[in-house]
N, C-alpha and C positions, 0 to 999 in steps of 0.2 A: 504494500500500500504506500502510495507516494506521500511525501511530506507536504505540509501546507504551502511551503514556498514552491515546491514542484507543481502542485495543482494550480496555484495562482499564476505561475508562469505559463502553464498550458492554456489557461483561460484567456490570458492577455495576448497570447501568440508570440511570447518571447522565449528564448532558450532557457531551460531549467538550470538552476544553480549547479546541479550535479554534473552538468556538462563540463564544468571547469572553465577557467579563464581562457585557455587556448581554444576550446571548442566554441565558446560564445563569440570570441573574436573572429573566428573563421566564418561563423554563421552571419554575423553582422557585416563582415567584409564582402561576403558573397551577395548578401542582400543589396549592399550599396552599389556593387558593380553591376548587378542585374538592373537595379532601378535607374542608374545613370545611363546604361546602354539602352534601356527601353525608352527613356525620355528622349535620348538623342535620336533614336530610330524614328520615333513618332514625329519629332520636330522635323527631321529630314523628309519624312513622308508627306507631311502637311505642306512644307515649303515646295517640294517637288511637285506635289499635286496642284498647288496654286499656279506654278509656272506652266504646267501642262494645260491647266484650265484656260489660262490666258492665251496660250497658243491655239487651243482648240476653238476658242470663241472670238479670236481677233477679227475674223471676217464679218462678224455681226455689226461692227461699228464702221465698216467700210462703205463707201459710196460707189454707185455704179460708175464704170469707166466712161470717159468721154468717147465720142464716136471715133476720134483719131488715136485712141490709146491702144488699139489692138485688142485681140481676143483675150489674152492673159491678163494684161493690165497692171501687173505688179501690185501696188498698194491699193488698187481699186477692184471692184467686182466686174469681171469680164463675162461676156456671153458668147457661147458658141453652140453649134448644132452637133448632135451625136446620133448614131444609129443603133437601135436595139438589135443585138445579134442573137442573144438567147435570154430565156427567162428560167429562173430556178425557184420553184415554190418550196417554202419551208414546210408546207402542209401541217401547220399548227405545231411543229416541233422545232422550228427555227425561223429566222427572218427570211423574207422574200428578197431575191436578188435579181438585178438586171445586169447582163453583160453588155456593155456599151462600147462602141467604137467611136472615137473622137475624130474630128476633122483632120488631125495630124496623122491618123492611122493607128494610134495607140488604142488599146482596148483594156478595160478593167471591169471587175465585178463590183457592184455597189449595192449596199443594203438600202431598200426603199420601203416606204409605207404601202399598205394595201391599196390606197386610193390611186397611186400612180401605177403600181404593179398591175392592177386590173384594168387600167385604161389603155395600155400599150400592148402591141404584139410585135414579134420579131420582124424586122425590116422597116419598122416605123421610126420616124424622127422624133427626138426629144430635145429639149432646150437645156443646156448645161450652164450653170452659174459657176464661175471659177474664181479662185483666189490664189495668187502665186502659182498659177498653173495647176492647182489642185481643185477638183470638183467639189463644191460645197452644197449644191442643190441640183435636183433633176426635176424638170417640169414637163407636163404634157397635158394638153386639153384643159388648161386653166387650173390644173392641180399641181402641187409642188411637194417634194419630199426632201428634207434636209439630209445631207450626207455627213456622217460623223467625221470629224478631223482628229479624233483621238486614236492613236496607235495602240495596238495590243501590248507592245513592249512598255509603253508609258503606264498603262493600266496595271500590268503585272508588277512593275517596279514599285509603284505607289502602294499597291495592296500588300506587297511583300514587306516593305518598310513598316507600314502601319501594323500588319499582323505580327511580325516579329517583335516590334516594340511593345505591343499590347501583351504578348506572351511573356516578355521579359519583366514587365511591370507586375503582371499577375504572379509570376514566379517569385519576385521580390516580396510580394505581400504574403504569399502562402508558404514560403520556404521554412519558416520556423517549425512547422508541424509536420512530423514524419507521416502522420496519418492523412495529410491532405495531398500528398504527392500524387495519388492516383487520379485526382481530378484534373491535373495539368494537361494531359494529352487531349481529353475531350473538350475541356474549356478552351485550350489553345486553338483547337480546330474551329470551334465556334467563333472565337474572336477573330481569327484570320478570315473566315468566311464573311463575317460582319464587315471587316475592313475592306475586303474585295468588293462586296456588293455596294458598300457605302462609297468607295472610290469610284466605281463605275457610274453610279447615279450622280454623284457630286461633280466629278471632273467634266463629264460630258454634258452637263446641263448648261443652259444658256444664260443663267443669271448668277451673279456673285453671291447673293444672299442665300440662294438654294445650296450653293457649294458649301458655304460656311455652316449652314444648318445641317446639311448631311454629315459633314465631318464631326461637328459637335455632338450630334445625336449618336453617331457611331462610337466615338470615344467615351461619351458620357454613359452610354449603355454598357460598354465594356467595363468601365470603372465600377458601375453599380453591380454588374454580374460578379466581378472579382470580390467586392465587399460582401456580397451575399454569400458567395462560396466560402469565404473565410468564416463567416458566422454560422453557416449551415453545417459545416463539418466540425465545429467546435465540440470537443468531447464533453459529455455530461459530467457535472461535478461528482467527485467520488464521495461516498458517505464518510462522515467523520468516524474515526476510530472510537469505540466506546471504552 
């Protein structure tokens, strides 16, 4: 049966006195390293996400190019025609795509909304809005679909930084309890998924306030989950010796 000091340390989430000075120092040092690394990774993820969001939405503040600016237009929005080569239906399991050949002869596959996908057929012409020679929107028959400017590498990098940072902070919170180690893999996976989904929604959105709200909710939810886990796995107080 543990001593009162041992039980009190368990309930507070601090190393018991029986661990010895060296053991307590090692635990606290590990917690500090995990916490610093986690906060650094989260900060890097947020800053990188802000930069990618700015890049992905820069075209929204641009004006249409003048008639003499050419098709690509540089810092303005250009217009050019494209031909639909193929259609790929997600059939409810993924996004609909159009394979479009541009006037230059280049062709690429673009994710589009159903309103545009259902309007065109292979061989028909669509109108392409461009920014720095990158297609930002596809229009047909008065309907338009925005083309995401967010690369998969940017999304994965942001989600990885946020996910690893959240896991490190969670580890720093839970590490004093040997009995709580089993929750780390499951909770870490959940927090990483939260970071990934939050990053996708926030970075690729068109407004700054939604980006900030998405990241704040994700990080706040993760912090609440970690705090709950620490409380939920707290061992029950042991009966006093008679």
